[in-house]
FIDREN-365154 format. One record per residue (C-alpha): chain; z, x, y; residue in one letter. Coordinates in steps of 0.1 Angstrom, whole numbers. Layout:
N
{kette A c3 Z c1 X c2 Y rest a};
...
END
This chain:
352
{kette A c3 0 c1 0 c2 0 rest m};
{kette A c3 -9 c1 13 c2 34 rest k};
{kette A c3 20 c1 23 c2 57 rest p};
{kette A c3 11 c1 -3 c2 83 rest v};
{kette A c3 8 c1 -31 c2 58 rest l};
{kette A c3 41 c1 -21 c2 42 rest l};
{kette A c3 58 c1 -23 c2 76 rest v};
{kette A c3 43 c1 -57 c2 83 rest c};
{kette A c3 55 c1 -70 c2 49 rest v};
{kette A c3 90 c1 -57 c2 55 rest l};
{kette A c3 91 c1 -73 c2 90 rest c};
{kette A c3 80 c1 -107 c2 76 rest i};
{kette A c3 105 c1 -105 c2 48 rest s};
{kette A c3 133 c1 -96 c2 72 rest t};
{kette A c3 124 c1 -124 c2 96 rest a};
{kette A c3 124 c1 -149 c2 67 rest l};
{kette A c3 160 c1 -140 c2 58 rest s};
{kette A c3 174 c1 -131 c2 92 rest a};
{kette A c3 206 c1 -145 c2 105 rest q};
{kette A c3 202 c1 -174 c2 129 rest i};
{kette A c3 221 c1 -186 c2 159 rest t};
{kette A c3 230 c1 -222 c2 166 rest i};
{kette A c3 231 c1 -234 c2 202 rest s};
{kette A c3 233 c1 -267 c2 221 rest s};
{kette A c3 195 c1 -270 c2 217 rest n};
{kette A c3 200 c1 -276 c2 180 rest d};
{kette A c3 222 c1 -306 c2 185 rest m};
{kette A c3 210 c1 -342 c2 187 rest p};
{kette A c3 194 c1 -359 c2 217 rest s};
{kette A c3 198 c1 -395 c2 229 rest v};
{kette A c3 180 c1 -420 c2 206 rest n};
{kette A c3 176 c1 -395 c2 178 rest d};
{kette A c3 181 c1 -410 c2 143 rest t};
{kette A c3 193 c1 -392 c2 113 rest v};
{kette A c3 193 c1 -404 c2 77 rest r};
{kette A c3 220 c1 -391 c2 54 rest y};
{kette A c3 220 c1 -393 c2 16 rest s};
{kette A c3 253 c1 -393 c2 -3 rest f};
{kette A c3 256 c1 -375 c2 -36 rest a};
{kette A c3 282 c1 -382 c2 -63 rest l};
{kette A c3 289 c1 -347 c2 -75 rest s};
{kette A c3 276 c1 -311 c2 -78 rest t};
{kette A c3 280 c1 -283 c2 -103 rest n};
{kette A c3 281 c1 -258 c2 -74 rest n};
{kette A c3 313 c1 -245 c2 -59 rest d};
{kette A c3 310 c1 -251 c2 -21 rest p};
{kette A c3 334 c1 -223 c2 -14 rest a};
{kette A c3 309 c1 -197 c2 -26 rest l};
{kette A c3 293 c1 -178 c2 3 rest t};
{kette A c3 281 c1 -145 c2 16 rest g};
{kette A c3 255 c1 -128 c2 37 rest t};
{kette A c3 218 c1 -134 c2 30 rest n};
{kette A c3 231 c1 -159 c2 4 rest y};
{kette A c3 211 c1 -186 c2 -14 rest t};
{kette A c3 228 c1 -220 c2 -19 rest w};
{kette A c3 207 c1 -241 c2 -43 rest d};
{kette A c3 216 c1 -278 c2 -40 rest y};
{kette A c3 182 c1 -290 c2 -50 rest s};
{kette A c3 197 c1 -309 c2 -80 rest q};
{kette A c3 217 c1 -333 c2 -58 rest l};
{kette A c3 210 c1 -369 c2 -67 rest s};
{kette A c3 216 c1 -396 c2 -40 rest h};
{kette A c3 235 c1 -427 c2 -47 rest i};
{kette A c3 236 c1 -442 c2 -12 rest n};
{kette A c3 221 c1 -436 c2 23 rest q};
{kette A c3 231 c1 -443 c2 59 rest t};
{kette A c3 211 c1 -441 c2 91 rest l};
{kette A c3 229 c1 -429 c2 123 rest d};
{kette A c3 215 c1 -434 c2 158 rest t};
{kette A c3 227 c1 -414 c2 188 rest f};
{kette A c3 229 c1 -443 c2 212 rest k};
{kette A c3 228 c1 -440 c2 250 rest p};
{kette A c3 263 c1 -443 c2 264 rest v};
{kette A c3 252 c1 -472 c2 287 rest n};
{kette A c3 241 c1 -492 c2 256 rest s};
{kette A c3 276 c1 -493 c2 242 rest t};
{kette A c3 302 c1 -520 c2 253 rest p};
{kette A c3 308 c1 -518 c2 290 rest l};
{kette A c3 346 c1 -515 c2 288 rest l};
{kette A c3 343 c1 -486 c2 264 rest y};
{kette A c3 324 c1 -466 c2 291 rest q};
{kette A c3 352 c1 -463 c2 316 rest f};
{kette A c3 361 c1 -427 c2 305 rest y};
{kette A c3 328 c1 -417 c2 289 rest f};
{kette A c3 303 c1 -427 c2 316 rest n};
{kette A c3 322 c1 -416 c2 347 rest n};
{kette A c3 310 c1 -383 c2 361 rest q};
{kette A c3 332 c1 -386 c2 392 rest i};
{kette A c3 366 c1 -394 c2 377 rest l};
{kette A c3 363 c1 -380 c2 342 rest y};
{kette A c3 335 c1 -354 c2 342 rest p};
{kette A c3 350 c1 -335 c2 312 rest a};
{kette A c3 348 c1 -367 c2 291 rest h};
{kette A c3 314 c1 -379 c2 302 rest k};
{kette A c3 295 c1 -382 c2 270 rest a};
{kette A c3 258 c1 -376 c2 261 rest n};
{kette A c3 257 c1 -403 c2 235 rest y};
{kette A c3 277 c1 -424 c2 210 rest a};
{kette A c3 275 c1 -430 c2 173 rest i};
{kette A c3 286 c1 -463 c2 157 rest k};
{kette A c3 318 c1 -454 c2 138 rest g};
{kette A c3 337 c1 -469 c2 109 rest n};
{kette A c3 363 c1 -496 c2 112 rest d};
{kette A c3 398 c1 -483 c2 108 rest f};
{kette A c3 430 c1 -498 c2 92 rest n};
{kette A c3 463 c1 -480 c2 94 rest l};
{kette A c3 484 c1 -490 c2 64 rest a};
{kette A c3 480 c1 -526 c2 73 rest g};
{kette A c3 497 c1 -522 c2 107 rest f};
{kette A c3 466 c1 -527 c2 127 rest f};
{kette A c3 428 c1 -524 c2 125 rest s};
{kette A c3 401 c1 -512 c2 148 rest l};
{kette A c3 366 c1 -528 c2 148 rest t};
{kette A c3 333 c1 -523 c2 166 rest n};
{kette A c3 341 c1 -485 c2 168 rest v};
{kette A c3 320 c1 -460 c2 187 rest y};
{kette A c3 326 c1 -423 c2 187 rest d};
{kette A c3 315 c1 -404 c2 219 rest y};
{kette A c3 301 c1 -369 c2 219 rest f};
{kette A c3 294 c1 -343 c2 247 rest k};
{kette A c3 269 c1 -316 c2 242 rest n};
{kette A c3 266 c1 -287 c2 267 rest d};
{kette A c3 259 c1 -250 c2 267 rest n};
{kette A c3 295 c1 -242 c2 256 rest n};
{kette A c3 302 c1 -266 c2 228 rest a};
{kette A c3 295 c1 -298 c2 209 rest y};
{kette A c3 326 c1 -320 c2 213 rest k};
{kette A c3 341 c1 -353 c2 203 rest n};
{kette A c3 355 c1 -366 c2 236 rest v};
{kette A c3 370 c1 -399 c2 223 rest g};
{kette A c3 362 c1 -433 c2 210 rest y};
{kette A c3 360 c1 -470 c2 220 rest g};
{kette A c3 371 c1 -499 c2 198 rest a};
{kette A c3 382 c1 -535 c2 197 rest t};
{kette A c3 418 c1 -542 c2 187 rest i};
{kette A c3 430 c1 -578 c2 183 rest n};
{kette A c3 400 c1 -588 c2 203 rest g};
{kette A c3 408 c1 -564 c2 232 rest i};
{kette A c3 383 c1 -536 c2 239 rest p};
{kette A c3 399 c1 -502 c2 246 rest v};
{kette A c3 387 c1 -467 c2 255 rest s};
{kette A c3 406 c1 -437 c2 242 rest v};
{kette A c3 401 c1 -401 c2 252 rest r};
{kette A c3 408 c1 -370 c2 232 rest n};
{kette A c3 431 c1 -348 c2 253 rest i};
{kette A c3 426 c1 -320 c2 246 rest p};
{kette A c3 390 c1 -326 c2 235 rest i};
{kette A c3 381 c1 -320 c2 199 rest d};
{kette A c3 356 c1 -290 c2 198 rest t};
{kette A c3 334 c1 -292 c2 167 rest i};
{kette A c3 310 c1 -263 c2 174 rest y};
{kette A c3 313 c1 -235 c2 199 rest k};
{kette A c3 281 c1 -220 c2 213 rest f};
{kette A c3 264 c1 -198 c2 207 rest p};
{kette A c3 274 c1 -200 c2 170 rest l};
{kette A c3 269 c1 -169 c2 150 rest n};
{kette A c3 280 c1 -155 c2 116 rest y};
{kette A c3 315 c1 -142 c2 118 rest g};
{kette A c3 327 c1 -164 c2 147 rest d};
{kette A c3 362 c1 -178 c2 144 rest i};
{kette A c3 377 c1 -204 c2 167 rest y};
{kette A c3 404 c1 -232 c2 167 rest n};
{kette A c3 406 c1 -266 c2 183 rest s};
{kette A c3 435 c1 -290 c2 188 rest y};
{kette A c3 432 c1 -325 c2 200 rest s};
{kette A c3 453 c1 -357 c2 206 rest e};
{kette A c3 445 c1 -393 c2 211 rest s};
{kette A c3 468 c1 -421 c2 222 rest d};
{kette A c3 461 c1 -458 c2 218 rest l};
{kette A c3 487 c1 -481 c2 234 rest t};
{kette A c3 489 c1 -518 c2 231 rest v};
{kette A c3 516 c1 -529 c2 256 rest p};
{kette A c3 547 c1 -545 c2 241 rest n};
{kette A c3 534 c1 -539 c2 206 rest l};
{kette A c3 528 c1 -503 c2 196 rest f};
{kette A c3 514 c1 -469 c2 203 rest t};
{kette A c3 492 c1 -452 c2 178 rest y};
{kette A c3 487 c1 -414 c2 182 rest k};
{kette A c3 466 c1 -390 c2 162 rest q};
{kette A c3 469 c1 -352 c2 163 rest k};
{kette A c3 441 c1 -330 c2 149 rest k};
{kette A c3 441 c1 -293 c2 142 rest w};
{kette A c3 407 c1 -278 c2 134 rest r};
{kette A c3 402 c1 -241 c2 124 rest s};
{kette A c3 367 c1 -228 c2 120 rest a};
{kette A c3 350 c1 -197 c2 106 rest i};
{kette A c3 313 c1 -191 c2 103 rest v};
{kette A c3 316 c1 -176 c2 68 rest e};
{kette A c3 281 c1 -172 c2 56 rest g};
{kette A c3 244 c1 -172 c2 63 rest w};
{kette A c3 212 c1 -174 c2 42 rest g};
{kette A c3 189 c1 -199 c2 25 rest t};
{kette A c3 199 c1 -235 c2 17 rest l};
{kette A c3 179 c1 -256 c2 -7 rest i};
{kette A c3 184 c1 -294 c2 -8 rest t};
{kette A c3 162 c1 -323 c2 -20 rest p};
{kette A c3 152 c1 -326 c2 17 rest y};
{kette A c3 139 c1 -290 c2 20 rest g};
{kette A c3 146 c1 -253 c2 23 rest t};
{kette A c3 163 c1 -240 c2 54 rest f};
{kette A c3 176 c1 -208 c2 70 rest q};
{kette A c3 213 c1 -217 c2 78 rest t};
{kette A c3 247 c1 -205 c2 88 rest i};
{kette A c3 276 c1 -220 c2 70 rest k};
{kette A c3 307 c1 -231 c2 89 rest v};
{kette A c3 341 c1 -237 c2 71 rest k};
{kette A c3 366 c1 -261 c2 87 rest f};
{kette A c3 402 c1 -266 c2 77 rest d};
{kette A c3 413 c1 -299 c2 93 rest i};
{kette A c3 448 c1 -312 c2 95 rest d};
{kette A c3 455 c1 -347 c2 109 rest i};
{kette A c3 488 c1 -365 c2 115 rest t};
{kette A c3 488 c1 -402 c2 124 rest d};
{kette A c3 519 c1 -417 c2 140 rest s};
{kette A c3 527 c1 -452 c2 152 rest i};
{kette A c3 556 c1 -463 c2 174 rest y};
{kette A c3 566 c1 -500 c2 174 rest f};
{kette A c3 580 c1 -511 c2 207 rest d};
{kette A c3 598 c1 -541 c2 193 rest t};
{kette A c3 615 c1 -521 c2 166 rest l};
{kette A c3 621 c1 -489 c2 185 rest g};
{kette A c3 609 c1 -470 c2 154 rest m};
{kette A c3 581 c1 -445 c2 148 rest s};
{kette A c3 564 c1 -434 c2 116 rest f};
{kette A c3 545 c1 -402 c2 109 rest n};
{kette A c3 517 c1 -403 c2 84 rest l};
{kette A c3 504 c1 -367 c2 78 rest p};
{kette A c3 471 c1 -365 c2 58 rest r};
{kette A c3 464 c1 -338 c2 33 rest p};
{kette A c3 444 c1 -308 c2 46 rest t};
{kette A c3 407 c1 -314 c2 44 rest e};
{kette A c3 382 c1 -285 c2 41 rest t};
{kette A c3 347 c1 -292 c2 53 rest q};
{kette A c3 316 c1 -270 c2 48 rest y};
{kette A c3 287 c1 -275 c2 72 rest h};
{kette A c3 253 c1 -258 c2 67 rest w};
{kette A c3 235 c1 -258 c2 101 rest l};
{kette A c3 198 c1 -250 c2 106 rest a};
{kette A c3 179 c1 -247 c2 139 rest q};
{kette A c3 164 c1 -278 c2 153 rest g};
{kette A c3 179 c1 -302 c2 127 rest e};
{kette A c3 204 c1 -320 c2 150 rest d};
{kette A c3 231 c1 -323 c2 123 rest v};
{kette A c3 243 c1 -304 c2 93 rest p};
{kette A c3 216 c1 -304 c2 67 rest v};
{kette A c3 244 c1 -304 c2 41 rest l};
{kette A c3 280 c1 -313 c2 45 rest q};
{kette A c3 307 c1 -311 c2 18 rest i};
{kette A c3 343 c1 -320 c2 21 rest s};
{kette A c3 371 c1 -312 c2 -3 rest t};
{kette A c3 408 c1 -320 c2 -5 rest i};
{kette A c3 431 c1 -298 c2 -27 rest a};
{kette A c3 399 c1 -281 c2 -40 rest g};
{kette A c3 384 c1 -314 c2 -52 rest n};
{kette A c3 351 c1 -326 c2 -37 rest i};
{kette A c3 355 c1 -360 c2 -20 rest n};
{kette A c3 323 c1 -362 c2 -1 rest n};
{kette A c3 287 c1 -348 c2 -3 rest i};
{kette A c3 261 c1 -358 c2 23 rest q};
{kette A c3 228 c1 -342 c2 33 rest y};
{kette A c3 201 c1 -349 c2 57 rest k};
{kette A c3 172 c1 -367 c2 40 rest d};
{kette A c3 143 c1 -390 c2 41 rest i};
{kette A c3 143 c1 -426 c2 29 rest y};
{kette A c3 146 c1 -428 c2 -9 rest r};
{kette A c3 149 c1 -458 c2 -31 rest p};
{kette A c3 185 c1 -463 c2 -43 rest l};
{kette A c3 179 c1 -473 c2 -79 rest g};
{kette A c3 208 c1 -494 c2 -90 rest i};
{kette A c3 212 c1 -510 c2 -55 rest n};
{kette A c3 175 c1 -518 c2 -53 rest d};
{kette A c3 175 c1 -543 c2 -81 rest n};
{kette A c3 164 c1 -576 c2 -65 rest p};
{kette A c3 194 c1 -594 c2 -81 rest a};
{kette A c3 216 c1 -571 c2 -61 rest n};
{kette A c3 205 c1 -589 c2 -29 rest n};
{kette A c3 229 c1 -616 c2 -40 rest k};
{kette A c3 258 c1 -592 c2 -35 rest l};
{kette A c3 266 c1 -572 c2 -4 rest v};
{kette A c3 295 c1 -547 c2 1 rest v};
{kette A c3 303 c1 -535 c2 36 rest y};
{kette A c3 311 c1 -514 c2 55 rest p};
{kette A c3 296 c1 -486 c2 34 rest n};
{kette A c3 311 c1 -460 c2 37 rest p};
{kette A c3 344 c1 -478 c2 41 rest a};
{kette A c3 378 c1 -467 c2 53 rest d};
{kette A c3 405 c1 -491 c2 41 rest n};
{kette A c3 390 c1 -526 c2 38 rest v};
{kette A c3 359 c1 -534 c2 17 rest l};
{kette A c3 341 c1 -567 c2 23 rest n};
{kette A c3 323 c1 -583 c2 -6 rest v};
{kette A c3 298 c1 -611 c2 2 rest w};
{kette A c3 278 c1 -634 c2 -21 rest f};
{kette A c3 248 c1 -654 c2 -11 rest d};
{kette A c3 264 c1 -685 c2 -27 rest k};
{kette A c3 301 c1 -695 c2 -33 rest p};
{kette A c3 317 c1 -684 c2 -65 rest v};
{kette A c3 319 c1 -713 c2 -90 rest i};
{kette A c3 343 c1 -699 c2 -116 rest h};
{kette A c3 371 c1 -674 c2 -116 rest y};
{kette A c3 348 c1 -644 c2 -116 rest e};
{kette A c3 361 c1 -611 c2 -129 rest p};
{kette A c3 356 c1 -581 c2 -106 rest i};
{kette A c3 360 c1 -545 c2 -116 rest t};
{kette A c3 360 c1 -512 c2 -96 rest i};
{kette A c3 354 c1 -479 c2 -113 rest y};
{kette A c3 359 c1 -444 c2 -99 rest d};
{kette A c3 332 c1 -417 c2 -102 rest s};
{kette A c3 344 c1 -408 c2 -137 rest h};
{kette A c3 341 c1 -444 c2 -150 rest g};
{kette A c3 378 c1 -451 c2 -150 rest k};
{kette A c3 388 c1 -486 c2 -141 rest i};
{kette A c3 410 c1 -485 c2 -110 rest i};
{kette A c3 410 c1 -522 c2 -100 rest h};
{kette A c3 405 c1 -554 c2 -120 rest s};
{kette A c3 411 c1 -589 c2 -108 rest s};
{kette A c3 394 c1 -623 c2 -104 rest f};
{kette A c3 376 c1 -639 c2 -75 rest l};
{kette A c3 388 c1 -674 c2 -65 rest t};
{kette A c3 362 c1 -702 c2 -68 rest p};
{kette A c3 348 c1 -718 c2 -37 rest g};
{kette A c3 344 c1 -688 c2 -15 rest s};
{kette A c3 315 c1 -664 c2 -8 rest s};
{kette A c3 334 c1 -637 c2 11 rest n};
{kette A c3 363 c1 -615 c2 -1 rest f};
{kette A c3 383 c1 -587 c2 14 rest l};
{kette A c3 397 c1 -558 c2 -7 rest f};
{kette A c3 424 c1 -534 c2 4 rest d};
{kette A c3 411 c1 -500 c2 -7 rest i};
{kette A c3 435 c1 -480 c2 15 rest s};
{kette A c3 452 c1 -465 c2 -16 rest s};
{kette A c3 419 c1 -453 c2 -30 rest f};
{kette A c3 412 c1 -416 c2 -29 rest n};
{kette A c3 381 c1 -406 c2 -9 rest s};
{kette A c3 350 c1 -406 c2 -30 rest g};
{kette A c3 323 c1 -427 c2 -47 rest i};
{kette A c3 331 c1 -459 c2 -65 rest y};
{kette A c3 312 c1 -486 c2 -85 rest l};
{kette A c3 320 c1 -523 c2 -81 rest i};
{kette A c3 309 c1 -547 c2 -108 rest h};
{kette A c3 309 c1 -584 c2 -106 rest v};
{kette A c3 288 c1 -613 c2 -120 rest n};
{kette A c3 265 c1 -588 c2 -138 rest g};
{kette A c3 257 c1 -569 c2 -106 rest i};
{kette A c3 268 c1 -533 c2 -99 rest t};
{kette A c3 270 c1 -517 c2 -64 rest k};
{kette A c3 281 c1 -483 c2 -53 rest r};
{kette A c3 303 c1 -477 c2 -22 rest f};
{kette A c3 319 c1 -447 c2 -5 rest v};
{kette A c3 356 c1 -446 c2 4 rest k};
{kette A c3 363 c1 -423 c2 34 rest q};
{kette A c3 395 c1 -405 c2 45 rest y};
END
């Protein structure tokens, strides 16, 4: 091989496997939509990492999909915008966009509905500045103070940083709900990632996240702290992809969520036309799962919920005459579940 040609080949090879840098330009823009597929399991250990490393997750098999839209802040409920669309009074919390969040139920004490999470993207960082929600029919807007920093820019291999945030939701004469979050991050690897969606040059960020929920009841003069187990998240980031092309979370070393950027794919078991008679939502769900039928149940109908290993974790009967049922899944571990009723099986994801 001629020397010049050899040099060219080496340059091309180095470029294909070179470290990348992630900046604010690689984050989403307003009105971007991103489809995520959820996988049930993987034989790979997400903790494995290194330099110029190859992570092969091409074997992932999707069992559910969601579509996120990065909505303009001014398209969200007006009363939510007080903090997040106010450059004059609250410039640090003025968001670039919002994502529809999941409803939240705290141990049966209260629930949040119509949730939106607000994000700010600038040259320094990608941040979650707070959320808006409706509680007992009242719209509220809650800031993170300090702000939760997710990515610091420019983001390079070897970077280490920490973030601490708090949020306070007060309902006068009833209660105050507070959440404290500690996030420690390290960019622990770089290299090639392969998923069913494609092959990417990535950097891999590891997060250790600790959250403590607390609630103070005014009428009782009592407070309760509810610390969550440490969650470890792994994010693989590629240039120009808006969101992690792969994200895996674990608790106590056990995988509880796998999601990856994807295109639309048929969902197999949930695509059976008969399954249109049964809808489970929200999906993913936090603490309450809603089961809906197109017609009222005539008989005492058995319903069974299985975990990802096929173990029965819930068995009961639906009451005749109704077409809508609520199930408390707050005690379920995070992960993928199957619900079977009236000869129909659906999958759903339990978060947190």
